Backbone as CSV, one residue per row, in Angstrom:
resi,resn,N_x,N_y,N_z,CA_x,CA_y,CA_z,C_x,C_y,C_z
1,MET,-21.417,-24.110,20.528,-21.323,-22.857,19.801,-20.723,-21.775,20.691
2,SER,-19.889,-20.930,20.111,-19.377,-19.738,20.778,-20.380,-18.623,20.518
3,THR,-20.750,-17.904,21.556,-21.770,-16.865,21.422,-21.150,-15.486,21.586
4,LEU,-21.511,-14.586,20.676,-21.118,-13.187,20.739,-22.374,-12.329,20.666
5,TYR,-22.326,-11.178,21.300,-23.410,-10.200,21.221,-22.830,-8.926,20.611
6,VAL,-23.370,-8.530,19.471,-22.908,-7.347,18.749,-23.923,-6.241,19.022
7,GLU,-23.446,-5.142,19.628,-24.356,-4.072,20.028,-24.004,-2.752,19.356
8,GLN,-25.057,-2.016,18.991,-24.889,-0.680,18.447,-26.008,0.206,18.966
9,PRO,-25.787,1.539,18.997,-26.817,2.448,19.514,-28.135,2.269,18.777
10,TRP,-29.226,2.381,19.515,-30.554,2.288,18.912,-31.444,3.358,19.522
11,THR,-31.358,4.541,18.926,-32.216,5.659,19.303,-32.711,6.285,18.011
12,SER,-33.699,7.142,18.114,-34.184,7.788,16.892,-33.076,8.601,16.238
13,MET,-32.225,9.231,17.015,-31.128,10.019,16.452,-30.103,9.117,15.762
14,SER,-29.787,7.973,16.371,-28.798,7.092,15.746,-29.363,6.448,14.488
15,LEU,-30.656,6.202,14.460,-31.267,5.618,13.271,-31.288,6.608,12.110
16,LEU,-31.453,7.889,12.429,-31.547,8.903,11.384,-30.208,9.547,11.017
17,PHE,-29.329,9.725,11.999,-28.148,10.545,11.777,-26.838,9.869,12.159
18,ARG,-26.721,8.586,11.977,-25.490,7.889,12.353,-24.717,7.506,11.093
19,PRO,-23.841,8.376,10.627,-23.117,8.049,9.406,-21.915,7.128,9.628
20,HIS,-21.435,7.020,10.872,-20.268,6.193,11.158,-20.703,4.809,11.643
21,TYR,-19.985,3.774,11.206,-20.242,2.416,11.681,-19.416,2.180,12.940
22,ARG,-20.076,1.764,13.992,-19.389,1.431,15.248,-20.257,0.449,16.018
23,VAL,-19.662,-0.684,16.412,-20.345,-1.659,17.246,-19.390,-2.123,18.335
24,GLU,-19.969,-2.569,19.440,-19.207,-3.177,20.523,-19.635,-4.628,20.607
25,VAL,-18.674,-5.518,20.881,-18.935,-6.949,20.888,-18.615,-7.515,22.265
26,PHE,-19.539,-8.329,22.786,-19.405,-8.940,24.109,-19.544,-10.449,23.974
27,ASP,-18.937,-11.187,24.929,-19.113,-12.643,24.916,-20.320,-13.028,25.755
28,GLU,-20.563,-14.341,25.902,-21.751,-14.810,26.627,-21.714,-14.488,28.121
29,HIS,-20.535,-14.069,28.625,-20.409,-13.680,30.041,-20.474,-12.171,30.211
30,ASP,-20.865,-11.452,29.134,-21.005,-9.999,29.124,-19.663,-9.280,29.252
31,THR,-18.590,-9.952,28.853,-17.261,-9.364,28.866,-16.975,-8.746,27.495
32,PRO,-16.502,-7.499,27.461,-16.172,-6.896,26.164,-15.050,-7.685,25.489
33,VAL,-15.201,-7.970,24.187,-14.167,-8.706,23.467,-13.596,-7.929,22.289
34,MET,-14.364,-7.014,21.703,-13.831,-6.206,20.609,-14.732,-5.014,20.329
35,VAL,-14.145,-4.047,19.620,-14.859,-2.867,19.142,-14.567,-2.766,17.645
36,VAL,-15.604,-2.499,16.870,-15.462,-2.344,15.424,-15.850,-0.904,15.085
37,SER,-14.926,-0.172,14.479,-15.226,1.217,14.128,-14.476,1.606,12.867
38,GLU,-14.946,2.674,12.248,-14.323,3.148,11.018,-13.014,3.855,11.322
39,ARG,-12.045,3.639,10.429,-10.746,4.308,10.565,-10.893,5.809,10.418
40,SER,-11.712,6.223,9.465,-11.970,7.646,9.242,-13.438,7.793,8.890
41,GLY,-13.906,8.997,8.865,-15.313,9.237,8.559,-15.642,8.958,7.106
42,PRO,-16.923,9.039,6.768,-17.347,8.742,5.409,-16.971,9.807,4.385
43,GLY,-16.469,10.948,4.833,-16.021,11.994,3.912,-17.125,12.457,2.978
44,LEU,-16.839,12.487,1.687,-17.799,12.967,0.694,-19.027,12.074,0.581
45,GLN,-18.926,10.849,1.084,-20.057,9.924,1.022,-21.046,10.126,2.177
46,ARG,-20.739,11.051,3.061,-21.581,11.274,4.239,-23.064,11.471,3.893
47,PRO,-23.430,12.285,2.892,-24.860,12.434,2.578,-25.528,11.104,2.212
48,LEU,-24.796,10.217,1.524,-25.364,8.912,1.160,-25.601,8.036,2.386
49,ARG,-24.797,8.223,3.423,-24.952,7.418,4.631,-26.280,7.704,5.344
50,HIS,-26.905,8.824,5.031,-28.193,9.172,5.649,-29.365,8.689,4.802
51,THR,-29.097,7.902,3.787,-30.149,7.436,2.882,-30.137,5.914,2.786
52,GLY,-31.014,5.389,1.990,-31.059,3.961,1.718,-29.856,3.472,0.926
53,PHE,-29.011,4.406,0.442,-27.799,4.023,-0.285,-26.590,3.888,0.642
54,SER,-26.791,3.954,1.938,-25.698,3.832,2.892,-24.874,2.574,2.651
55,GLY,-25.540,1.472,2.357,-24.841,0.214,2.138,-23.990,0.191,0.885
56,TRP,-24.190,1.141,-0.013,-23.395,1.209,-1.245,-22.049,1.891,-1.011
57,THR,-21.912,2.653,0.072,-20.705,3.444,0.307,-19.538,2.561,0.751
58,THR,-18.340,3.130,0.704,-17.155,2.395,1.146,-17.119,2.368,2.676
59,PHE,-16.552,1.308,3.208,-16.350,1.174,4.650,-14.930,0.685,4.880
60,ASP,-14.259,1.259,5.865,-12.893,0.916,6.220,-12.883,0.723,7.738
61,LEU,-13.041,-0.523,8.186,-13.272,-0.816,9.597,-12.062,-1.457,10.268
62,ASP,-11.775,-1.011,11.482,-10.772,-1.652,12.321,-11.486,-2.433,13.412
63,VAL,-11.012,-3.631,13.681,-11.517,-4.455,14.770,-10.402,-4.529,15.798
64,VAL,-10.669,-4.022,17.003,-9.650,-3.991,18.052,-10.181,-4.624,19.330
65,ALA,-9.257,-5.154,20.135,-9.588,-5.695,21.452,-9.892,-4.523,22.386
66,PRO,-10.553,-4.779,23.525,-10.901,-3.679,24.442,-9.696,-2.856,24.894
67,HIS,-8.527,-3.467,24.974,-7.327,-2.736,25.401,-6.599,-2.076,24.233
68,GLY,-7.184,-2.139,23.022,-6.652,-1.417,21.872,-5.812,-2.226,20.896
69,GLN,-5.533,-3.492,21.191,-4.726,-4.306,20.279,-5.522,-4.621,19.013
70,PRO,-4.957,-4.328,17.840,-5.651,-4.628,16.580,-5.877,-6.135,16.415
71,ILE,-7.072,-6.498,15.929,-7.417,-7.899,15.697,-7.484,-8.181,14.201
72,MET,-8.213,-7.330,13.468,-8.331,-7.487,12.016,-8.832,-6.191,11.403
73,HIS,-8.835,-6.184,10.074,-9.302,-5.032,9.319,-10.344,-5.525,8.301
74,ILE,-11.440,-4.786,8.148,-12.518,-5.150,7.222,-12.766,-3.944,6.317
75,ASP,-12.781,-4.171,4.993,-13.098,-3.046,4.118,-13.993,-3.480,2.966
76,LYS,-14.820,-2.537,2.539,-15.754,-2.745,1.435,-15.648,-1.549,0.508
77,GLN,-15.551,-1.816,-0.769,-15.492,-0.755,-1.775,-16.902,-0.285,-2.125
78,PHE,-16.991,0.803,-2.889,-18.272,1.363,-3.288,-19.008,0.392,-4.210
79,GLY,-20.305,0.253,-4.000,-21.132,-0.577,-4.865,-22.150,-1.375,-4.079
80,ARG,-23.086,-1.960,-4.792,-24.190,-2.687,-4.150,-23.724,-3.937,-3.411
81,ARG,-22.967,-4.790,-4.072,-22.541,-6.020,-3.407,-21.120,-6.438,-3.784
82,PRO,-20.139,-5.556,-3.582,-18.767,-5.982,-3.851,-18.291,-6.921,-2.741
83,HIS,-17.208,-7.625,-2.991,-16.642,-8.485,-1.964,-16.152,-7.630,-0.799
84,VAL,-16.338,-8.117,0.401,-15.813,-7.466,1.594,-14.491,-8.151,1.906
85,ARG,-13.431,-7.365,2.028,-12.097,-7.908,2.286,-11.814,-7.933,3.789
86,VAL,-11.216,-9.033,4.243,-10.834,-9.190,5.649,-9.336,-9.451,5.676
87,SER,-8.600,-8.651,6.448,-7.146,-8.797,6.499,-6.639,-8.695,7.929
88,THR,-5.399,-9.106,8.112,-4.745,-8.998,9.416,-4.439,-7.525,9.678
89,PRO,-4.082,-7.167,10.915,-3.710,-5.773,11.189,-2.496,-5.316,10.362
90,GLN,-1.663,-6.272,9.931,-0.491,-5.940,9.123,-0.834,-5.815,7.639
91,GLY,-2.092,-6.081,7.260,-2.521,-5.917,5.886,-2.530,-7.187,5.050
92,GLN,-2.187,-8.335,5.629,-2.213,-9.599,4.876,-3.662,-10.063,4.729
93,LEU,-4.059,-10.344,3.489,-5.430,-10.757,3.209,-5.724,-12.121,3.844
94,ILE,-6.792,-12.185,4.648,-7.269,-13.444,5.218,-8.226,-14.088,4.230
95,GLY,-9.107,-13.263,3.664,-10.084,-13.753,2.701,-11.130,-12.706,2.420
96,THR,-12.188,-13.127,1.742,-13.260,-12.208,1.385,-14.618,-12.824,1.719
97,ILE,-15.608,-11.943,1.795,-16.992,-12.347,2.037,-17.811,-11.807,0.875
98,LYS,-18.616,-12.665,0.281,-19.474,-12.252,-0.828,-20.929,-12.422,-0.412
99,THR,-21.725,-11.386,-0.617,-23.146,-11.438,-0.282,-23.949,-11.832,-1.511
100,HIS,-24.778,-12.865,-1.359,-25.630,-13.346,-2.443,-27.072,-12.894,-2.240
101,GLY,-27.397,-12.480,-1.040,-28.713,-11.997,-0.644,-28.562,-11.478,0.766
102,ALA,-29.556,-10.793,1.301,-29.431,-10.187,2.631,-29.052,-11.187,3.715
103,TRP,-29.399,-12.454,3.546,-29.136,-13.447,4.584,-28.270,-14.603,4.089
104,GLN,-27.527,-14.413,2.991,-26.672,-15.482,2.481,-25.320,-14.915,2.064
105,GLN,-24.283,-15.276,2.821,-22.936,-14.811,2.549,-21.998,-16.016,2.408
106,SER,-21.140,-15.965,1.388,-20.128,-17.015,1.222,-18.781,-16.489,1.700
107,LEU,-17.993,-17.379,2.285,-16.675,-17.051,2.809,-15.630,-17.635,1.855
108,HIS,-14.644,-16.811,1.469,-13.637,-17.212,0.492,-12.241,-17.013,1.076
109,ASP,-11.307,-17.901,0.737,-9.939,-17.749,1.214,-9.236,-16.638,0.439
110,ALA,-7.967,-16.406,0.758,-7.207,-15.317,0.136,-7.028,-15.509,-1.368
111,ASN,-7.168,-16.744,-1.866,-7.037,-17.019,-3.293,-8.374,-16.949,-4.025
112,GLY,-9.456,-16.646,-3.309,-10.770,-16.544,-3.919,-11.570,-17.833,-3.925
113,GLN,-11.012,-18.903,-3.384,-11.695,-20.200,-3.326,-12.810,-20.145,-2.275
114,GLN,-14.037,-20.491,-2.664,-15.132,-20.502,-1.695,-14.924,-21.626,-0.696
115,LEU,-14.988,-21.280,0.596,-14.790,-22.248,1.665,-16.110,-22.809,2.170
116,CYS,-17.096,-21.926,2.341,-18.414,-22.326,2.840,-19.314,-21.097,2.845
117,PHE,-20.534,-21.293,3.307,-21.445,-20.180,3.560,-21.428,-19.895,5.057
118,PHE,-21.687,-18.637,5.427,-21.715,-18.274,6.841,-22.676,-19.192,7.604
119,GLY,-23.838,-19.487,7.021,-24.834,-20.331,7.675,-24.366,-21.747,7.950
120,ASP,-23.292,-22.197,7.291,-22.738,-23.523,7.551,-21.956,-23.572,8.856
121,VAL,-21.434,-22.419,9.297,-20.572,-22.388,10.483,-21.082,-21.457,11.579
122,GLY,-22.086,-20.637,11.261,-22.569,-19.685,12.238,-24.027,-19.356,12.041
123,ARG,-24.542,-18.629,13.001,-25.946,-18.226,12.992,-26.035,-16.836,13.610
124,ILE,-26.892,-15.991,13.050,-27.052,-14.644,13.594,-28.530,-14.311,13.716
125,GLU,-28.895,-13.751,14.845,-30.252,-13.258,15.092,-30.128,-11.759,15.311
126,THR,-30.732,-10.969,14.455,-30.593,-9.516,14.541,-31.837,-8.864,15.122
127,GLY,-31.639,-7.648,15.608,-32.759,-6.797,15.945,-33.264,-6.806,17.373
128,ALA,-32.686,-7.610,18.269,-33.135,-7.562,19.664,-32.757,-6.209,20.247
129,ARG,-33.540,-5.746,21.173,-33.247,-4.478,21.826,-32.937,-4.731,23.286
130,ALA,-31.981,-3.945,23.797,-31.547,-4.110,25.185,-31.058,-2.762,25.689
131,LYS,-30.607,-2.752,26.930,-30.005,-1.552,27.510,-28.601,-1.888,27.978
132,ARG,-27.692,-0.973,27.721,-26.322,-1.102,28.205,-25.902,0.278,28.677
133,GLY,-25.491,0.366,29.935,-25.057,1.650,30.477,-26.123,2.718,30.409
134,GLY,-27.401,2.328,30.548,-28.496,3.277,30.529,-28.940,3.725,29.147
135,ARG,-28.338,3.192,28.104,-28.761,3.576,26.752,-29.293,2.369,26.009
136,ARG,-30.192,2.633,25.069,-30.790,1.558,24.274,-29.829,1.133,23.168
137,VAL,-29.753,-0.169,22.952,-28.894,-0.708,21.902,-29.656,-1.762,21.122
138,ARG,-29.241,-1.938,19.860,-29.684,-3.094,19.085,-28.666,-4.183,19.384
139,ARG,-29.136,-5.354,19.738,-28.242,-6.452,20.104,-28.471,-7.629,19.163
140,ASP,-27.431,-7.958,18.386,-27.464,-9.129,17.516,-26.772,-10.272,18.249
141,ARG,-27.387,-11.427,18.227,-26.815,-12.625,18.867,-26.184,-13.482,17.777
142,VAL,-24.907,-13.812,17.955,-24.150,-14.559,16.968,-23.621,-15.838,17.604
143,GLU,-23.802,-16.946,16.909,-23.214,-18.209,17.347,-22.301,-18.711,16.238
144,ILE,-21.054,-19.011,16.606,-20.088,-19.556,15.652,-19.601,-20.883,16.203
145,ASN,-19.613,-21.908,15.372,-19.183,-23.235,15.779,-17.739,-23.162,16.297
146,PRO,-17.475,-23.593,17.543,-16.120,-23.494,18.106,-15.100,-24.413,17.423
147,GLN,-15.547,-25.417,16.680,-14.616,-26.317,15.987,-14.082,-25.721,14.678
148,VAL,-14.625,-24.596,14.267,-14.212,-23.972,13.009,-12.772,-23.475,13.145
149,THR,-11.965,-23.725,12.123,-10.562,-23.311,12.142,-10.352,-22.105,11.227
150,GLU,-9.141,-21.581,11.257,-8.781,-20.450,10.398,-8.661,-20.915,8.957
151,PRO,-8.953,-20.120,7.996,-9.385,-18.725,8.047,-10.893,-18.560,8.211
152,VAL,-11.638,-19.671,8.251,-13.094,-19.585,8.334,-13.536,-18.877,9.614
153,ARG,-12.841,-19.134,10.741,-13.220,-18.489,12.006,-13.128,-16.967,11.890
154,SER,-12.036,-16.461,11.366,-11.876,-15.005,11.217,-12.898,-14.430,10.245
155,LEU,-13.140,-15.128,9.139,-14.107,-14.643,8.157,-15.527,-14.638,8.721
156,ALA,-15.890,-15.689,9.461,-17.224,-15.749,10.079,-17.374,-14.651,11.124
157,THR,-16.335,-14.421,11.911,-16.374,-13.353,12.914,-16.530,-11.998,12.232
158,ALA,-15.760,-11.754,11.176,-15.861,-10.493,10.441,-17.255,-10.311,9.860
159,CYS,-17.816,-11.375,9.322,-19.171,-11.321,8.757,-20.171,-10.912,9.843
160,ALA,-20.022,-11.461,11.033,-20.965,-11.193,12.121,-20.819,-9.791,12.703
161,VAL,-19.580,-9.330,12.924,-19.397,-8.028,13.575,-19.591,-6.857,12.619
162,ALA,-19.592,-7.121,11.323,-19.846,-6.074,10.324,-21.041,-6.463,9.459
163,PHE,-22.023,-7.124,10.052,-23.123,-7.701,9.294,-23.901,-6.675,8.475
164,ASP,-24.132,-5.488,9.025,-24.864,-4.455,8.284,-24.077,-3.990,7.061
165,VAL,-22.757,-3.977,7.161,-21.912,-3.615,6.021,-21.894,-4.766,5.017
166,VAL,-21.712,-5.984,5.515,-21.621,-7.165,4.648,-22.905,-7.375,3.854
167,ARG,-24.047,-7.256,4.510,-25.306,-7.518,3.798,-25.808,-6.324,3.004
168,GLY,-25.136,-5.175,3.142,-25.432,-4.047,2.274,-26.387,-3.007,2.809
169,THR,-26.664,-2.981,4.129,-27.525,-1.924,4.663,-26.728,-0.759,5.229
170,GLY,-25.458,-0.967,5.533,-24.620,0.120,6.043,-25.092,0.628,7.387
171,THR,-25.190,1.953,7.517,-25.595,2.554,8.793,-27.032,3.038,8.781
172,SER,-27.698,2.968,7.660,-29.065,3.456,7.539,-30.052,2.332,7.816
173,HIS,-30.601,2.296,9.004,-31.515,1.217,9.361,-32.951,1.480,8.945
174,LEU,-33.260,2.721,8.619,-34.613,2.994,8.159,-34.866,2.308,6.823
175,SER,-33.813,2.213,5.997,-33.982,1.578,4.696,-34.104,0.070,4.827
176,GLY,-33.631,-0.494,5.931,-33.670,-1.936,6.108,-34.660,-2.356,7.162
177,SER,-35.747,-1.603,7.311,-36.681,-1.870,8.397,-37.325,-3.254,8.289
178,GLY,-37.312,-3.866,7.124,-37.876,-5.204,6.973,-37.080,-6.264,7.690
179,THR,-35.860,-5.946,8.098,-35.040,-6.930,8.779,-35.299,-6.940,10.276
180,TRP,-36.058,-5.984,10.747,-36.327,-5.904,12.194,-37.528,-6.772,12.541
181,PRO,-37.391,-7.605,13.547,-38.542,-8.424,13.942,-39.625,-7.553,14.585
182,ALA,-40.859,-8.006,14.478,-41.985,-7.250,15.040,-41.987,-7.287,16.552
């Protein structure tokens, strides 16, 4: 399995007042591999991002390498569980991710054909806490089968690095407190 660590700020302020989605991703050797952040702010949806409806808002995410090279683009339209679109930096659709429940996502090719479920090719453990650069972070551990080929590899990676968006919790973690381990 290929292992990734997806980290985001974990402080009382970030839990209450973090309307923007941003995570940093590291490999098993603690080397930065990508950053996922919103292209622009939430705009008029900003008040919703501070509530349990954060996951309903639109998200427009860029995934870039540490040196700034675009890797992929992830976007979700407004609504409870719309398909999450994954595309190349040039805008070509790779496929979509559909959420069937908080822990069950299906991966679909560009034509809408279901390829598999995320759990068939990967595994994610959420909610661990750690420190990076003197600040507290939530660290999700992701394992993706290294034998997986495209487009499943890109879709599984997108599902993992934008998991809060994909499963519908967005940036409001107070509303999803049941997902945090004791």
